[in-house]
C-alpha positions as CSV (number, residue, x, y, z in Angstrom):
1,X,-0.1,0.1,0.0
2,X,2.8,2.4,0.9
3,X,4.6,1.6,-2.4
4,X,1.4,2.4,-4.4
5,X,1.0,5.7,-2.5
6,X,4.7,6.7,-3.1
7,X,4.5,6.0,-6.9
8,X,1.2,8.1,-7.1
9,X,2.9,10.8,-5.2
10,X,6.1,10.7,-7.3
11,X,4.1,10.5,-10.5
12,X,2.1,13.7,-9.6
13,X,5.1,15.6,-8.7
14,X,6.9,14.6,-11.9
15,X,3.9,15.6,-14.1
16,X,3.5,18.9,-12.1
17,X,7.3,19.7,-12.7
18,X,6.9,18.9,-16.4
19,X,3.9,21.2,-16.8
20,X,5.9,24.1,-15.5
21,X,8.6,24.1,-18.1
22,X,9.2,27.2,-20.2
23,X,8.6,27.2,-23.9
24,X,11.6,26.7,-26.3
25,X,13.5,29.5,-27.8
26,X,11.7,29.2,-31.1
27,X,8.3,29.0,-29.4
28,X,9.1,32.0,-27.3
29,X,10.1,34.1,-30.3
30,X,6.9,33.2,-32.1
31,X,4.8,34.0,-29.0
32,X,6.6,37.4,-28.9
33,X,5.7,38.1,-32.3
34,X,2.0,37.2,-31.8
35,X,1.9,39.2,-28.7
36,X,3.4,42.3,-30.4
37,X,0.9,42.1,-33.2
38,X,-1.9,41.6,-30.8
39,X,-0.8,44.5,-28.6
40,X,-0.7,46.9,-31.6
41,X,-4.1,45.9,-32.6
42,X,-5.5,46.3,-29.1
43,X,-3.9,49.8,-28.8
44,X,-5.6,50.7,-32.1
45,X,-9.0,49.7,-30.9
46,X,-8.5,51.6,-27.7
47,X,-7.6,54.7,-29.4
48,X,-10.6,54.3,-31.7
49,X,-12.9,53.8,-28.6
50,X,-11.3,57.1,-27.2
51,X,-11.9,58.9,-30.4
52,X,-15.6,58.0,-30.5
53,X,-16.1,58.8,-26.8
54,X,-16.5,55.3,-25.4
55,X,-14.4,56.0,-22.4
56,X,-15.6,53.1,-20.3
57,X,-14.7,50.6,-23.1
58,X,-11.3,52.3,-23.6
59,X,-10.7,51.9,-19.8
60,X,-11.4,48.2,-20.1
61,X,-9.1,47.8,-23.1
62,X,-6.3,49.7,-21.4
63,X,-6.5,47.1,-18.5
64,X,-6.3,44.3,-21.1
65,X,-3.3,46.1,-22.6
66,X,-1.6,46.4,-19.5
67,X,-2.0,42.7,-18.8
68,X,-0.7,41.8,-22.3
69,X,2.5,44.0,-21.8
70,X,3.3,42.1,-18.7
71,X,3.0,38.8,-20.5
72,X,5.2,40.2,-23.3
73,X,7.8,41.3,-20.6
74,X,7.8,38.0,-19.1
75,X,8.2,36.4,-22.4
76,X,11.2,38.8,-23.0
77,X,12.8,37.8,-19.8
78,X,12.6,34.1,-20.8
79,X,14.2,34.9,-24.1
80,X,17.0,36.8,-22.5
81,X,17.7,33.9,-20.2
82,X,18.0,31.7,-23.2
83,X,20.5,34.2,-24.8
84,X,18.4,36.1,-27.2
85,X,19.5,39.8,-27.6
86,X,16.8,42.4,-28.0
87,X,13.8,40.0,-28.4
88,X,11.1,42.5,-28.2
89,X,12.8,44.8,-30.7
90,X,13.2,41.9,-33.2
91,X,9.6,40.9,-32.6
92,X,8.3,44.5,-33.4
93,X,10.5,44.5,-36.6
94,X,8.9,41.3,-37.8
95,X,5.5,42.1,-36.8
């Protein structure tokens, strides 16, 4: 009984550790390009909402933009840790 419990706990911990791995360098680059494109589109939508006087909508979109910038910066840190120089600048150039 103890062996089965030990195996179950070990399997759970192993699967949990595997699920937390960071993406590969190529995947992180693609994610950065996608994030930059989406961020640009969201900013354009927010600016359109402001121009049309929809301030509540613009405020909600600004909150989303802030969260996406946080994600982009986290992705940037992962890429810098993997040896990529200027990952966001390169992603903006390719977007």
